[in-house]
N, C-alpha and C positions, 0 to 999 in steps of 0.2 A: 467419290474421285482422289488417287492416290498418286502424286507425282513426285517422288523424292528428290527430282533435279533440278524440283523448282525451290529456289529460298527466299524469294520476296514476295509478298501478298498486301493485302490492304490491311486484313487485320489479323491479329494472331488471338486465341484461345486459349488459355492451359485450363485444362479440366476437363472433363465429358461428364459429369454427375450434374446434379440439377440444375444449379446456375450456367455451368458450362454450356451443356446442349441447349438451354435458352438463349445464352449467347450467343451460340453456333447458329439456330435458326433467324434470329432476327440480323443478326449481321449478313448473313449469306441471303435471305431473301428481301435486305434492301441492297443486293446488288455489289457488296463487296469480297472480292475472291479473300476466304477466310479459310486460315490455318488452324485447326484443332488438334492439340497433344494433347496425350493421355499417357503417363508416365508406365501404365500396366498395359497386359495382353489384350487383344482385341477378342471380345467374343459378339455373337451377332443375337438376336432376338429370336429365340422360339430354339433355335438349334442347341445352343450352346447354353442350354437351361436342362441339366443333367438328371435331378431331381424332381421336375416339375410334376411328375405321373405318377409319381413312388407313394407309395403307403407306410405305414409304420414297419408291417412285415418284410417290407422288400429291402429294408437297410440290414446289412450284416451285422449292426450290434443294436438294431433296433430304434435307431436315431436319437443316440445320448453321446454325450461326450465319454468319450474313449480314456483309456488311461495315457494312451499313448499321444492324443491329441492335450491331455493336460500338460503333458511333458512338454510338448512341443511348442504350446501357445497359451502358456501357463497366466499370461496379463488377460488375453482375449476371453480365455475361460471363466475370468471371473463372474462375466457377464449373464451367465447359464445358459446361454441361447445361440452366442455366433458361432461358437465352434462345432454347434451339432450336426452328424454326421447330415443331414439333408442340409444345410446350407455354409457348410465353412468353404467353401471353394470359392465362395463370394467377399472371403475376409483374407488379409495376408498372414503369412505367418512371424512370429514375434521374433523370431531366429532367425531368420531373413531380413527383417526390418525392423529392428533394433532403437529403442528408445529409452530416456532415464525417468527416473522418478524420484525427487524432493519428499513430494509425497504420493501417495496412492492415485494415478489418473489413469483410467480407463480407455485408451486411445482405440478405438474401435473403425479399421479403415478398410476400403475395398480398391485396390491396384486393378482395373479393366474399364475398360469402356461401358459408360455408364455408371459408376463408379455406386454409390450410396442408395442413386434414384432404385436400384435392384433391391433395396431390402430395407428402405425406407418405413417407417411403419406410418404413413400415408394422411395423417391426419394433419387436417390443414385448417387454420383460424389465422384471421385480419387479426394483425395488432390494430389497437383504438388508440385515440388522442390520451387517454389512461395511461399508457405505456409510452407513446412518442414525446409527453410534457414531463413524467418520471421524474427524470434525473432534476430538471429545472425545477419542480414544484418541492421536491425531497433535499435538493441544494446537496445532490451527490453528483459525482465524475462530471461530467459536461452535459450541456443537452443537446438534443440531438437538432442536426438543421433542416429537419424536415416535419411536418404535419401530417396525420392521418389523411387530411386534403389533398395532398400532394401525391401521394399512394394509391387512395382510392380508386381512381379510374383505371391505375395499372393492375390493382387487384382483380378489379372484373374482366379486363384484358388477357390476365393469364388463364382465369378461373372457365370462362368461355372455351379456353383451349382445352383445358385439360380434364375438365369434369369434376365439380363437386357435388356429393350427394349431400345433402342434410335440409334441416329444417329452418325458414327464416323465425328469428323470435326479437327484434328489435330493440338489443340489450346495447346501451352504449358502451361498455365495456369490451364488448364482444360484436362488434358488425357485422354483417348478413353478411354470405355471400352468393356470387350468381350459383343459386341451385339447380341439380337435378333431385328428383324426387330421392326422397330419404331411405335408408331401410329404415324395416320393422322393429319396433321393441318386443322383448318377451315380455310377457304375463308379469312377469314377477316385475321386469324392468316397469312396466305401466303401473304397477302397485306402489312402485318407489317415488313416482312421478309425481302420483294422487296425491303420497303421503306427504311429500314436499309441498306441493303445493296447499296443502289443506293445515301444515304445523309453522310454516315460514313465507314471513313475506318478502325475503331477500336473496331466497336461491330458487334454481329449479333444473330439471333433467332433460336432454333431450339426447339425439341418438346421435353419435359422433359426426363430424364431419369431415368427409374420408373424399382421398381423389379417385373414385372408382367410376365409372359409366353404367350409370342404373336405369338409363333409357337412352334410344338411339344410340347412335356412333360417336365419335370425336375422330379427329384429323391425326393421323401418323399412319403406323401399319398396323391396318386390319384392325382397329380397336373397335370391339365390342364389346353388351352388356358383361358384368360379372355374374360369374356360375356360381360364385358361393362355395368356393371350395376353401378356401382359406389356406391356402399354398403361397401367397404371395411373394414371400420374401426366396423362393427358388425362381421367381422369373413367372410370368404369365403369360401365357401361349396366345393367349385372347387380349392381350393388351388390355384388358379390363381397369387397371390400374395405370396410372399416370409412372411412364418412368422414360430418361432420355433414350433408353435402346428403341423403345415402342413409339413415341411421339416426336419428340423435335430431333433427334439425329436424323431419322430417315427422313424429314421435311427438308431440313440443311440439305440433306445429300440432294434432293430433286432440284433444286434450286442448279447444280451442276458448278455452285461457286463453292463448295467444300472441300477442302481435300484432310482427313482426317488421317493423322499418324500416330499409332501404338508405341509403345515400347522408349518414348519419347522422356526422357526426365529432366524437365526443366530446370536450371544448376543457378541460373540468375537473368533478370533483365536487365538488358546492355544500353548503358545510357550516354547521351553526348555533351558535354556540358557547355558547348557554345550554342547548339539549337535547344538546350534546355529542355531534352526531351529525352524520350525511349527511341531506341533505332530497332530493338528487336531483344531477342531472347537467344539462350546459350544452352544446347539441348548435349546432356550425355545419350546416346544409344544405351537402352537397356540389357541387350545382348549384347553387342560389340563392344562398347563402353568408347565408342568413337565420339567426338565434340565435333556438331555443327549447331554452325549462327544460321538464324532463320531472319528478316528483316520486314518490317511492318510500319504502317502507318498508325495503327492504334490498337493496343494491348488490354486485352480482360485477363485478370487472374480468377481464375473459377478452379482454383485447386484446393477447396476448402479453407475452415479457417486454420489450420495447422499450417496446410502444406503453403498458400498462398503467402502467410507470411515469412516462414521460412527462407522463399524465394525471393521476396525483399531485404529481407534482412542478409542473408547471402548476394547483394547485390551492393556490394559497397565499391565505393569510387572515391575519387579526390574531392567532389563537392558535396556527397553524402558518405563519411566514413563510418556510420554506423548501420546502414542500410537506405535502399532509395526512400525516399519521402520519410524518412524517419528523425527530421528535425525538429520534432516534437519529444523525442525519445521514449514516445508512446508505445510502438511499436512492439508487439510483443505480449505488451499488458492487458490487462481488463478481461483475462479470460473467462467466461461463464459457461454453465451450464445450465440443466435443470435439474433439481435435486428430487428425489424421487421415491421409493420403497417405504413410503408410511401410507399407512389404512387401516381399512377394518377389512372382515369378510365374517357370513352370517351363512347359518340354514334358514332355509322358507320351507314352511309348512304349508300345506294344503298347493291347490293348481296339478294336481295329480293327474285330473283330466286332458293336460293341455300339456303342447310342447313346439318346436318352432320346425321349419323347413330348413336343410342345409348346414352350412358351417358359415355363418354370418362373418366376413372378414372385417369388423367393425366394433364397438363396444359403446357405452352411454359415456356422456360429457354432461357434468356440472360445472357450468361457467365460475369464472372466479366470483365471491361474493363478499370478499374481504377488503377495506381499505380503498371503497370509491364513493365516499362521501358520508357526512350523516351516523349513523347508528353501526355502522360497518367500519367505520376507522378502528384501529387497533394502537395500544397503547406498549403491547409487547414488540411488535414487528412492523415493518413496510413493507408494502409491495403485496401481493398475491397469488392465489395458488386454483390451480382446478381439479377437480375429479374425473379419471377415466375407469371403467371397468365394465361389470355386468353382470346379467344373471343368467345361468344355463341350467339343465339337468346333466347327470351324468351318471354313469354306473353306477353302483356302492362295490369297490372292490375288494368288500370280504366275501362278497356271495361268489366269487369266483377260486377260494383259497380250498384247497381240497381237504383239508380237516375240517373245514365250517359248513363246507356248500355239502347238497344232496348228491343225489346220484339221479342219472337217467333222465328222462322228460322234466323232470322238476327242477333240474341243474342246467338242461337247456332255454326253459323258461325264465329262471333268477339271471341267468345270461342276459337276456333281451331284455329285462325288465331297465327303465331308461334311469331308474335308483331316483333322487328325492331333488330338487332345486337348490340352490347355493347362490350367494352372492357375493362381489366382492367390490371394492372401489378402493383405486389407491390414488394418492395427490402427486402431480407436478407445479412445484414451484418455483418464482422466481429466483436465482441468486444476484443480489445487487453486484456490479460491476468495480470489484476492489483492485485500485493498481497495481497492487502487490501478487495477486495471483497473474503468476504470469506463466509463459515458456520463452526459452531460450536457446541457444546452440552452441554443442559442446563439439571444439575443434580438434579435442585430442582424442576425440572418439568418431572415428569415421566410417559411413556402412560401406556399403561393395563397391559403388561409385565413386568413390572416394569425396562426397558431401558429407559436412556436420550431420552430428545425430543430435535428436529435439530430447532438452531437459525440461518438465512439468515440475510447478510448485504453484500447487493453488490448490483451496478448502475452502470448506463454507464455515460462516464465523456465527456467532450468536442471534445474529438478524435471523437468518434461515434456522437453529435449531430450536428456536423459540418458535417458527413459524410449524415447524416440522410437529412441535407437540398438538398445536390448533388444528393442522391436519388431522393427526390421531385421534382428538377427540371431539370432533366433528362428527368425523367418520362413524364411530361409533353411537353419536345422538341419531345422528338420521337412520342408520340401522336399525334403533333400538324403537324411532317413533315408527318407525314403518312396521314394528312386531316381528321382525324376523327373529331366530332363535340362535344360543351357539354364537354368540360374537367373540369372535378373536380380532384384537389389535395387535397391527405391528409395527415395528417402525429399525427396517434393516439396515445394515452398514451399508452407508453411502460414499462409493468412491468419486473423484470428479470423472468424469469423464461419461459415467456407466448413463447419463440420459441421451449419450450419442447428440449431444445438441451444444456443443463447444463451438465458440464464439467470441467476437470481441477485438481479437488481436491485433485490430486496424481500423480502429473505430472512426464512426464520420463524426464531425462537429462542426462548429462554428467557426474556431481560431487553429492556425496552423501549429501554435505555441503550444495546444494541448490535444490535438488530433490528428490523426492520419489523410482521413479522407472529407473531402467537400460535400456539399448536397446532394453533387452529382453522382459519388463515389468515386471521383477523381481523386489521387493524388495531389493535395494542395499545390506543389509547385512543379509536378512534372504532368501537365496537363491531358497526354495521352496514354496514360495508363490508369485503367479502371479496374476495383477492386469489389465484388457484387456478389461474394459468398459469406458465410457466416461471418467471416473478418470484419464485416463492415458495422456490424450493430452495437449501436451505442448504449443500450440497456436489452434483457433479452424478453421481458416480461415473461408470463407463464404459458403462455401457449407456443405449439408446435410451431417452427420456424420456417420451416421450408418455402411456405407460400409467399412469406416474406421476402427468401430471397430470390423466388421467381420473379416478384412485382419488381424488385430494388435491379433487376438484369435487366427486364426489358425496358424498362425504363431509362438505365444508364444506357444500353443500347443504340435506344432511337434519337439520345441525346447525344452520345457518339455521331453517327450519323451527318445529322443536323450540321455539327460542328464540323466536321470534315466536309460538307460541301459548303459552307462558310471558309474554309482555307484557316479554320483556328486550330484545327492539330495538325 
């Protein structure tokens, strides 16, 4: 439903990514007339996935990052994949949407309906009480205002809808989800799994837990089984992986209660000092630059970590001169990510008589085994990391080099040879919530819509650097004990933001003096404003965070509706 003539609603949701889609669905299904605002363009499920069926040879430049793109999107091209021909249309252009760096920060954004739910890595892991209690136990930053038991039923709630394939393990540091059947390991992955079981009592290997339908169907727009194409980030015509476009937004639309307005840049939340509540939001139209005010009883900011916090910082008033809900001064601080790009690779002898079916859009996972008690505790660093990666077969590139290859039937046969097995694992490690890792707004450098640009000032410290040493060493050791050959370790340059898991800039906490949000994701002193995206994270864990955003959003929406009915908002 779209009606630009209506400016008053029960609820406003800012953003259409993973969090925004869930907020839209939950609020609309619970009967609230809900305005959903997206700063980018409108795209539609299936029809607006231009590269979803293209093969490498269908791309003009072979699906590589062109020199023209490197010039126009220099920052985003540092990721090595967000600006490839096959998917760059789902990420913004740095020139059109500039930002500033005191230190390197890879801010990868997608401004369109569905946001990064179209391009996310789909790895879905619950946080545990090791994570929710970590700050308290370590005496770092502030304590989470919730524990695992508070979020567990909401993890289950969203998982049953999303569809998470995986294997139950019964690990305290990685609680099990509501699983669909797991994807299969390759034979070399099974070999490493067996080796870990034989050589260690503190670590194991499992298939990744990923938001793909592997049996039956899931609610949304025609969501059916994964076809093992591994073209997920281009948009999936089968709706096999979870996205806002294939799942939550169609369900919100079906209620008749959602009004979706793309090309709507929210500049601020409007605040009334007499009622001590927000009254709505101010929008700058992306195309016309007209300014429009929309009113609502409750507001959900789901514009991503940087986007939501920017809106709050821009929402200045007599009561909140430093930004809405910023009495603590913590808004914009404590930015986190997951550091990555460190691990090891190897070749694998044998298994030449074995292969696998399709292109599995998933890999292996080795859950956290550091700092979870007893002999696992480390003296050189706090928190922990997990590994992702996998083993596969690829062709031997040199067989196709003219000067090295044979000719005729022999050459054709060599090209068809699947080549040797290889294995690689890379760590995803937690970054501590350092207060001085921050984002700020530069009012001297405005964007095309007259809004301040973001400046990032964040870096990893000694704790993370020591963790990276261990991540590399343990990767090498595990591959060695499995009997793999030609082992090469790596520790690539990490820039903040490269994990695309930015979080923490409007953290939850127990005390308004040291945090921005309470246990229900409300601004401490503005009860009808909720923030449920990555901004809310008090610590980051080492697990991919999107599943937690979904659970927090569903939980907060349920609370908001109950409070509205009680006339408390």
